[in-house]
N, CA, C and O atoms as CSV, one atom per row, in Angstrom:
chain,resi,resn,atom,element,x,y,z
A,1,UNK,N,N,88.349,218.071,156.671
A,1,UNK,CA,C,88.093,216.810,157.362
A,1,UNK,C,C,88.723,216.814,158.749
A,1,UNK,O,O,88.109,216.351,159.710
A,2,UNK,N,N,89.932,217.326,158.859
A,2,UNK,CA,C,90.595,217.333,160.157
A,2,UNK,C,C,89.965,218.321,161.124
A,2,UNK,O,O,90.086,218.158,162.338
A,3,UNK,N,N,89.295,219.343,160.608
A,3,UNK,CA,C,88.631,220.309,161.487
A,3,UNK,C,C,87.529,219.654,162.299
A,3,UNK,O,O,87.261,220.067,163.427
A,4,UNK,N,N,86.896,218.649,161.746
A,4,UNK,CA,C,85.850,217.930,162.478
A,4,UNK,C,C,86.450,217.261,163.703
A,4,UNK,O,O,85.869,217.313,164.787
A,5,UNK,N,N,87.604,216.635,163.540
A,5,UNK,CA,C,88.241,215.948,164.655
A,5,UNK,C,C,88.782,216.924,165.696
A,5,UNK,O,O,88.801,216.615,166.888
A,6,UNK,N,N,89.217,218.091,165.255
A,6,UNK,CA,C,89.740,219.086,166.188
A,6,UNK,C,C,88.643,219.708,167.041
A,6,UNK,O,O,88.917,220.199,168.137
A,7,UNK,N,N,87.413,219.694,166.558
A,7,UNK,CA,C,86.315,220.285,167.313
A,7,UNK,C,C,85.784,219.361,168.404
A,7,UNK,O,O,85.022,219.802,169.264
A,8,UNK,N,N,86.173,218.089,168.384
A,8,UNK,CA,C,85.708,217.141,169.398
A,8,UNK,C,C,86.515,217.350,170.675
A,8,UNK,O,O,87.744,217.299,170.633
A,9,UNK,N,N,85.852,217.586,171.816
A,9,UNK,CA,C,86.601,217.769,173.061
A,9,UNK,C,C,87.228,216.449,173.517
A,9,UNK,O,O,86.602,215.391,173.450
A,10,UNK,N,N,88.460,216.532,173.975
A,10,UNK,CA,C,89.185,215.317,174.378
A,10,UNK,C,C,89.682,215.375,175.811
A,10,UNK,O,O,90.524,214.565,176.197
A,11,UNK,N,N,89.188,216.304,176.604
A,11,UNK,CA,C,89.709,216.454,177.959
A,11,UNK,C,C,88.610,216.187,178.984
A,11,UNK,O,O,87.416,216.245,178.691
A,12,UNK,N,N,89.070,215.894,180.192
A,12,UNK,CA,C,88.204,215.684,181.333
A,12,UNK,C,C,88.849,216.412,182.502
A,12,UNK,O,O,90.073,216.396,182.633
A,13,UNK,N,N,88.061,217.044,183.344
A,13,UNK,CA,C,88.668,217.699,184.500
A,13,UNK,C,C,88.897,216.671,185.616
A,13,UNK,O,O,88.485,215.517,185.500
A,14,UNK,N,N,89.555,217.101,186.692
A,14,UNK,CA,C,89.928,216.168,187.752
A,14,UNK,C,C,88.719,215.585,188.465
A,14,UNK,O,O,88.704,214.395,188.781
A,15,UNK,N,N,87.715,216.398,188.722
A,15,UNK,CA,C,86.496,215.881,189.357
A,15,UNK,C,C,85.769,214.936,188.418
A,15,UNK,O,O,85.165,213.961,188.866
A,16,UNK,N,N,85.819,215.208,187.134
A,16,UNK,CA,C,85.222,214.317,186.147
A,16,UNK,C,C,85.940,212.977,186.095
A,16,UNK,O,O,85.305,211.935,185.930
A,17,UNK,N,N,87.258,213.001,186.233
A,17,UNK,CA,C,88.017,211.750,186.264
A,17,UNK,C,C,87.655,210.928,187.489
A,17,UNK,O,O,87.548,209.704,187.410
A,18,UNK,N,N,87.466,211.594,188.616
A,18,UNK,CA,C,87.080,210.895,189.843
A,18,UNK,C,C,85.691,210.280,189.682
A,18,UNK,O,O,85.464,209.136,190.076
A,19,UNK,N,N,84.766,211.042,189.102
A,19,UNK,CA,C,83.412,210.536,188.875
A,19,UNK,C,C,83.434,209.352,187.915
A,19,UNK,O,O,82.748,208.357,188.155
A,20,UNK,N,N,84.202,209.437,186.840
A,20,UNK,CA,C,84.300,208.344,185.875
A,20,UNK,C,C,84.864,207.087,186.545
A,20,UNK,O,O,84.392,205.981,186.279
A,21,UNK,N,N,85.855,207.247,187.400
A,21,UNK,CA,C,86.436,206.106,188.106
A,21,UNK,C,C,85.418,205.472,189.044
A,21,UNK,O,O,85.339,204.246,189.129
A,22,UNK,N,N,84.642,206.284,189.748
A,22,UNK,CA,C,83.621,205.747,190.660
A,22,UNK,C,C,82.523,205.020,189.890
A,22,UNK,O,O,82.070,203.958,190.315
A,23,UNK,N,N,82.098,205.578,188.774
A,23,UNK,CA,C,81.075,204.918,187.951
A,23,UNK,C,C,81.615,203.601,187.413
A,23,UNK,O,O,80.922,202.584,187.443
A,24,UNK,N,N,82.841,203.616,186.924
A,24,UNK,CA,C,83.465,202.407,186.375
A,24,UNK,C,C,83.534,201.307,187.434
A,24,UNK,O,O,83.136,200.171,187.176
A,25,UNK,N,N,84.033,201.637,188.613
A,25,UNK,CA,C,84.163,200.632,189.668
A,25,UNK,C,C,82.802,200.132,190.144
A,25,UNK,O,O,82.642,198.947,190.437
A,26,UNK,N,N,81.822,201.034,190.221
A,26,UNK,CA,C,80.481,200.633,190.647
A,26,UNK,C,C,79.837,199.660,189.681
A,26,UNK,O,O,79.256,198.659,190.099
A,27,UNK,N,N,79.935,199.946,188.386
A,27,UNK,CA,C,79.331,199.061,187.393
A,27,UNK,C,C,80.024,197.708,187.381
A,27,UNK,O,O,79.362,196.675,187.285
A,28,UNK,N,N,81.339,197.703,187.476
A,28,UNK,CA,C,82.079,196.438,187.494
A,28,UNK,C,C,81.696,195.621,188.725
A,28,UNK,O,O,81.477,194.414,188.625
A,29,UNK,N,N,81.615,196.271,189.883
A,29,UNK,CA,C,81.256,195.563,191.115
A,29,UNK,C,C,79.845,194.991,191.036
A,29,UNK,O,O,79.621,193.830,191.381
A,30,UNK,N,N,78.903,195.796,190.585
A,30,UNK,CA,C,77.508,195.331,190.495
A,30,UNK,C,C,77.376,194.189,189.490
A,30,UNK,O,O,76.687,193.204,189.755
A,31,UNK,N,N,78.028,194.316,188.348
A,31,UNK,CA,C,77.938,193.245,187.355
A,31,UNK,C,C,78.633,191.973,187.844
A,31,UNK,O,O,78.195,190.870,187.518
A,32,UNK,N,N,79.699,192.112,188.615
A,32,UNK,CA,C,80.377,190.930,189.157
A,32,UNK,C,C,79.492,190.206,190.165
A,32,UNK,O,O,79.419,188.977,190.162
A,33,UNK,N,N,78.827,190.960,191.017
A,33,UNK,CA,C,77.943,190.338,192.011
A,33,UNK,C,C,76.759,189.669,191.319
A,33,UNK,O,O,76.421,188.527,191.630
A,34,UNK,N,N,76.128,190.375,190.382
A,34,UNK,CA,C,74.992,189.801,189.654
A,34,UNK,C,C,75.435,188.565,188.868
A,34,UNK,O,O,74.754,187.539,188.879
A,35,UNK,N,N,76.566,188.668,188.195
A,35,UNK,CA,C,77.075,187.533,187.426
A,35,UNK,C,C,77.398,186.347,188.297
A,35,UNK,O,O,77.110,185.208,187.929
A,36,UNK,N,N,78.004,186.599,189.469
A,36,UNK,CA,C,78.343,185.497,190.371
A,36,UNK,C,C,77.085,184.807,190.890
A,36,UNK,O,O,77.003,183.579,190.898
A,37,UNK,N,N,76.109,185.599,191.323
A,37,UNK,CA,C,74.878,185.023,191.864
A,37,UNK,C,C,74.120,184.256,190.776
A,37,UNK,O,O,73.663,183.137,191.010
A,38,UNK,N,N,73.988,184.850,189.600
A,38,UNK,CA,C,73.280,184.178,188.508
A,38,UNK,C,C,74.015,182.909,188.082
A,38,UNK,O,O,73.383,181.873,187.871
A,39,UNK,N,N,75.336,182.975,187.955
A,39,UNK,CA,C,76.109,181.788,187.594
A,39,UNK,C,C,76.035,180.703,188.651
A,39,UNK,O,O,76.069,179.516,188.325
A,40,UNK,N,N,75.934,181.096,189.913
A,40,UNK,CA,C,75.814,180.129,191.006
A,40,UNK,C,C,74.448,179.448,190.963
A,40,UNK,O,O,74.343,178.242,191.185
A,41,UNK,N,N,73.409,180.223,190.677
A,41,UNK,CA,C,72.059,179.665,190.643
A,41,UNK,C,C,71.908,178.667,189.493
A,41,UNK,O,O,71.378,177.573,189.687
A,42,UNK,N,N,72.368,179.039,188.301
A,42,UNK,CA,C,72.198,178.127,187.161
A,42,UNK,C,C,73.398,177.192,186.983
A,42,UNK,O,O,73.409,176.349,186.086
A,43,UNK,N,N,74.378,177.343,187.821
A,43,UNK,CA,C,75.580,176.489,187.824
A,43,UNK,C,C,76.312,176.511,186.483
A,43,UNK,O,O,76.724,175.472,185.966
A,44,UNK,N,N,76.464,177.708,185.934
A,44,UNK,CA,C,77.205,177.895,184.693
A,44,UNK,C,C,78.161,179.069,184.864
A,44,UNK,O,O,77.729,180.219,184.935
A,45,UNK,N,N,79.459,178.782,184.931
A,45,UNK,CA,C,80.447,179.831,185.104
A,45,UNK,C,C,80.526,180.739,183.878
A,45,UNK,O,O,80.887,181.909,183.997
A,46,UNK,N,N,80.200,180.220,182.732
A,46,UNK,CA,C,80.252,181.004,181.494
A,46,UNK,C,C,79.338,182.219,181.550
A,46,UNK,O,O,79.701,183.288,181.058
A,47,UNK,N,N,78.154,182.070,182.143
A,47,UNK,CA,C,77.242,183.199,182.260
A,47,UNK,C,C,77.798,184.274,183.186
A,47,UNK,O,O,77.563,185.465,182.984
A,48,UNK,N,N,78.527,183.846,184.188
A,48,UNK,CA,C,79.174,184.828,185.070
A,48,UNK,C,C,80.150,185.682,184.263
A,48,UNK,O,O,80.176,186.905,184.407
A,49,UNK,N,N,80.938,185.049,183.432
A,49,UNK,CA,C,81.912,185.767,182.611
A,49,UNK,C,C,81.206,186.692,181.624
A,49,UNK,O,O,81.631,187.831,181.433
A,50,UNK,N,N,80.129,186.211,180.994
A,50,UNK,CA,C,79.389,187.042,180.040
A,50,UNK,C,C,78.811,188.283,180.709
A,50,UNK,O,O,78.875,189.376,180.147
A,51,UNK,N,N,78.254,188.126,181.894
A,51,UNK,CA,C,77.647,189.265,182.589
A,51,UNK,C,C,78.716,190.267,183.007
A,51,UNK,O,O,78.502,191.475,182.904
A,52,UNK,N,N,79.861,189.784,183.476
A,52,UNK,CA,C,80.946,190.696,183.856
A,52,UNK,C,C,81.493,191.409,182.619
A,52,UNK,O,O,81.786,192.603,182.682
A,53,UNK,N,N,81.634,190.717,181.522
A,53,UNK,CA,C,82.092,191.359,180.281
A,53,UNK,C,C,81.082,192.389,179.771
A,53,UNK,O,O,81.474,193.436,179.255
A,54,UNK,N,N,79.787,192.101,179.914
A,54,UNK,CA,C,78.764,193.082,179.522
A,54,UNK,C,C,78.855,194.317,180.414
A,54,UNK,O,O,78.729,195.439,179.924
A,55,UNK,N,N,79.072,194.128,181.716
A,55,UNK,CA,C,79.249,195.259,182.623
A,55,UNK,C,C,80.480,196.068,182.273
A,55,UNK,O,O,80.464,197.297,182.351
A,56,UNK,N,N,81.545,195.387,181.888
A,56,UNK,CA,C,82.763,196.077,181.475
A,56,UNK,C,C,82.516,196.914,180.225
A,56,UNK,O,O,82.970,198.055,180.140
A,57,UNK,N,N,81.795,196.345,179.249
A,57,UNK,CA,C,81.502,197.079,178.007
A,57,UNK,C,C,80.635,198.309,178.298
A,57,UNK,O,O,80.878,199.387,177.757
A,58,UNK,N,N,79.632,198.142,179.149
A,58,UNK,CA,C,78.762,199.273,179.498
A,58,UNK,C,C,79.563,200.355,180.213
A,58,UNK,O,O,79.407,201.542,179.922
A,59,UNK,N,N,80.417,199.948,181.145
A,59,UNK,CA,C,81.207,200.940,181.877
A,59,UNK,C,C,82.197,201.652,180.963
A,59,UNK,O,O,82.471,202.835,181.164
A,60,UNK,N,N,82.732,200.966,179.975
A,60,UNK,CA,C,83.633,201.623,179.016
A,60,UNK,C,C,82.896,202.669,178.190
A,60,UNK,O,O,83.422,203.756,177.952
A,61,UNK,N,N,81.686,202.348,177.754
A,61,UNK,CA,C,80.905,203.302,176.961
A,61,UNK,C,C,80.548,204.526,177.805
A,61,UNK,O,O,80.509,205.644,177.292
A,62,UNK,N,N,80.290,204.318,179.094
A,62,UNK,CA,C,79.886,205.433,179.948
A,62,UNK,C,C,81.055,206.272,180.453
A,62,UNK,O,O,80.868,207.448,180.764
A,63,UNK,N,N,82.246,205.706,180.543
A,63,UNK,CA,C,83.336,206.432,181.198
A,63,UNK,C,C,84.507,206.823,180.298
A,63,UNK,O,O,85.220,207.773,180.622
A,64,UNK,N,N,84.729,206.142,179.204
A,64,UNK,CA,C,85.895,206.481,178.378
A,64,UNK,C,C,85.724,207.745,177.548
A,64,UNK,O,O,86.648,208.558,177.517
A,65,UNK,N,N,84.594,207.959,176.872
A,65,UNK,CA,C,84.459,209.228,176.141
A,65,UNK,C,C,84.336,210.402,177.121
A,65,UNK,O,O,83.788,210.243,178.212
A,66,UNK,N,N,84.835,211.556,176.741
A,66,UNK,CA,C,84.731,212.721,177.642
A,66,UNK,C,C,83.348,213.371,177.555
A,66,UNK,O,O,83.199,214.439,176.961
A,67,UNK,N,N,82.348,212.733,178.141
A,67,UNK,CA,C,80.991,213.259,178.129
A,67,UNK,C,C,80.951,214.609,178.845
A,67,UNK,O,O,81.816,214.888,179.675
A,68,UNK,N,N,79.961,215.450,178.537
A,68,UNK,CA,C,79.877,216.772,179.185
A,68,UNK,C,C,79.786,216.715,180.709
A,68,UNK,O,O,80.205,217.655,181.384
A,69,UNK,N,N,79.245,215.628,181.261
A,69,UNK,CA,C,79.153,215.543,182.723
A,69,UNK,C,C,80.531,215.420,183.380
A,69,UNK,O,O,80.666,215.644,184.583
A,70,UNK,N,N,81.542,215.067,182.604
A,70,UNK,CA,C,82.907,214.966,183.141
A,70,UNK,C,C,83.702,216.254,182.928
A,70,UNK,O,O,84.869,216.320,183.314
A,71,UNK,N,N,83.102,217.272,182.326
A,71,UNK,CA,C,83.799,218.525,182.026
A,71,UNK,C,C,83.121,219.731,182.666
A,71,UNK,O,O,83.186,220.832,182.120
A,72,UNK,N,N,82.477,219.542,183.805
A,72,UNK,CA,C,81.741,220.634,184.449
A,72,UNK,C,C,82.616,221.544,185.297
A,72,UNK,O,O,82.205,222.669,185.581
A,73,UNK,N,N,83.784,221.121,185.710
A,73,UNK,CA,C,84.646,221.886,186.612
A,73,UNK,C,C,86.022,222.134,185.986
A,73,UNK,O,O,87.008,221.552,186.437
A,74,UNK,N,N,86.109,222.978,184.967
A,74,UNK,CA,C,87.412,223.215,184.333
A,74,UNK,C,C,88.342,224.005,185.255
A,74,UNK,O,O,87.892,224.776,186.102
A,75,UNK,N,N,89.617,223.802,185.077
A,75,UNK,CA,C,90.612,224.545,185.845
A,75,UNK,C,C,90.765,225.939,185.270
A,75,UNK,O,O,90.731,226.131,184.055
A,76,UNK,N,N,90.935,226.910,186.157
A,76,UNK,CA,C,91.212,228.259,185.673
A,76,UNK,C,C,92.718,228.486,185.765
A,76,UNK,O,O,93.275,228.610,186.857
A,77,UNK,N,N,93.354,228.538,184.628
A,77,UNK,CA,C,94.802,228.692,184.558
A,77,UNK,C,C,95.168,230.165,184.696
A,77,UNK,O,O,94.386,231.056,184.366
A,78,UNK,N,N,96.371,230.391,185.190
A,78,UNK,CA,C,96.866,231.757,185.265
A,78,UNK,C,C,97.262,232.219,183.870
A,78,UNK,O,O,97.670,231.403,183.043
A,79,UNK,N,N,97.148,233.506,183.599
A,79,UNK,CA,C,97.533,233.980,182.262
A,79,UNK,C,C,99.045,233.867,182.060
A,79,UNK,O,O,99.817,233.900,183.018
A,80,UNK,N,N,99.441,233.735,180.826
A,80,UNK,CA,C,100.849,233.623,180.478
A,80,UNK,C,C,101.504,234.988,180.654
A,80,UNK,O,O,100.993,236.002,180.178
A,81,UNK,N,N,102.640,234.999,181.344
A,81,UNK,CA,C,103.374,236.247,181.529
A,81,UNK,C,C,104.268,236.485,180.318
A,81,UNK,O,O,104.945,235.561,179.868
A,82,UNK,N,N,104.285,237.680,179.792
A,82,UNK,CA,C,105.162,237.941,178.642
A,82,UNK,C,C,106.625,237.921,179.086
A,82,UNK,O,O,106.965,238.385,180.174
A,83,UNK,N,N,107.469,237.381,178.233
A,83,UNK,CA,C,108.887,237.302,178.549
A,83,UNK,C,C,109.546,238.646,178.258
A,83,UNK,O,O,109.372,239.208,177.177
A,84,UNK,N,N,110.299,239.155,179.223
A,84,UNK,CA,C,110.989,240.431,179.012
A,84,UNK,C,C,112.291,240.187,178.280
A,84,UNK,O,O,112.879,239.112,178.394
A,85,UNK,N,N,112.741,241.167,177.536
A,85,UNK,CA,C,113.944,240.992,176.719
A,85,UNK,C,C,115.222,241.067,177.556
A,85,UNK,O,O,116.268,240.619,177.086
A,86,UNK,N,N,115.183,241.613,178.779
A,86,UNK,CA,C,116.372,241.755,179.604
A,86,UNK,C,C,116.813,240.448,180.250
A,86,UNK,O,O,117.980,240.312,180.620
A,87,UNK,N,N,115.919,239.495,180.393
A,87,UNK,CA,C,116.258,238.219,181.031
A,87,UNK,C,C,116.813,237.258,179.987
A,87,UNK,O,O,116.524,237.370,178.796
A,88,UNK,N,N,117.612,236.317,180.461
A,88,UNK,CA,C,118.139,235.321,179.535
A,88,UNK,C,C,117.030,234.321,179.219
A,88,UNK,O,O,116.128,234.098,180.026
A,89,UNK,N,N,117.111,233.739,178.059
A,89,UNK,CA,C,116.077,232.802,177.633
A,89,UNK,C,C,116.292,231.410,178.212
A,89,UNK,O,O,115.426,230.546,178.076
A,90,UNK,N,N,117.449,231.177,178.865
A,90,UNK,CA,C,117.720,229.868,179.443
A,90,UNK,C,C,117.041,229.741,180.795
A,90,UNK,O,O,116.936,230.700,181.560
A,91,UNK,N,N,116.590,228.537,181.058
A,91,UNK,CA,C,116.011,228.240,182.365
A,91,UNK,C,C,117.156,227.940,183.323
A,91,UNK,O,O,118.234,227.550,182.873
A,92,UNK,N,N,116.960,228.110,184.629
A,92,UNK,CA,C,118.034,227.819,185.581
A,92,UNK,C,C,118.517,226.375,185.511
A,92,UNK,O,O,119.701,226.106,185.712
A,93,UNK,N,N,117.598,225.435,185.223
A,93,UNK,CA,C,118.009,224.034,185.155
A,93,UNK,C,C,118.931,223.793,183.963
A,93,UNK,O,O,119.851,222.981,184.047
A,94,UNK,N,N,118.692,224.490,182.859
A,94,UNK,CA,C,119.513,224.302,181.680
A,94,UNK,C,C,120.935,224.812,181.907
A,94,UNK,O,O,121.895,224.209,181.426
A,95,UNK,N,N,121.074,225.915,182.636
A,95,UNK,CA,C,122.413,226.443,182.873
A,95,UNK,C,C,123.183,225.545,183.833
A,95,UNK,O,O,124.407,225.448,183.746
A,96,UNK,N,N,122.481,224.893,184.740
A,96,UNK,CA,C,123.157,223.973,185.656
A,96,UNK,C,C,123.609,222.713,184.937
A,96,UNK,O,O,124.654,222.158,185.278
A,97,UNK,N,N,122.854,222.249,183.956
A,97,UNK,CA,C,123.203,221.033,183.244
A,97,UNK,C,C,124.439,221.227,182.373
A,97,UNK,O,O,125.153,220.262,182.100
A,98,UNK,N,N,124.704,222.445,181.936
A,98,UNK,CA,C,125.826,222.688,181.033
A,98,UNK,C,C,127.164,222.727,181.771
A,98,UNK,O,O,128.215,222.594,181.144
A,99,UNK,N,N,127.141,222.907,183.081
A,99,UNK,CA,C,128.383,222.939,183.833
A,99,UNK,C,C,128.921,221.514,183.960
A,99,UNK,O,O,128.179,220.578,184.257
A,100,UNK,N,N,130.213,221.371,183.730
A,100,UNK,CA,C,130.845,220.067,183.876
A,100,UNK,C,C,131.890,220.167,184.972
A,100,UNK,O,O,132.722,221.074,184.993
A,101,UNK,N,N,131.821,219.226,185.862
A,101,UNK,CA,C,132.795,219.185,186.965
A,101,UNK,C,C,133.919,218.227,186.605
A,101,UNK,O,O,133.691,217.152,186.051
A,102,UNK,N,N,135.164,218.650,186.939
A,102,UNK,CA,C,136.320,217.790,186.646
A,102,UNK,C,C,136.911,217.269,187.913
A,102,UNK,O,O,137.892,216.527,187.878
C-alpha cells in the first residue's frame, strides 16, 4: 500500500514553481475582476465573493499538485564524492562549536 504513495512524484522544479505562481496570481486576478464587475452590475457583494472563491478553488487544483508541466526542467546535481578514510569525519563547523572560550 505504501509503495503506491511512494511512486507519486511530489517535487516541482524552480521554473515550475514560477509558472505555478504566475498561473495562480493570474486566475485570482481575473476572477476578482470578473467577480467585482458582476457583483457591481447585479448589486450583490455575495456573488463577488463566490466568484473569487471559485477562482481560488480552480487555481488550487491547477497549481498545488505537481503536474508534469511543472517538472520539465529538473536540476542536474553533482555526483556524491566518496569520503576518504584519511580525513576526519567532523565538519569544520562542528569542530569550531566544540571549542569553549574562558
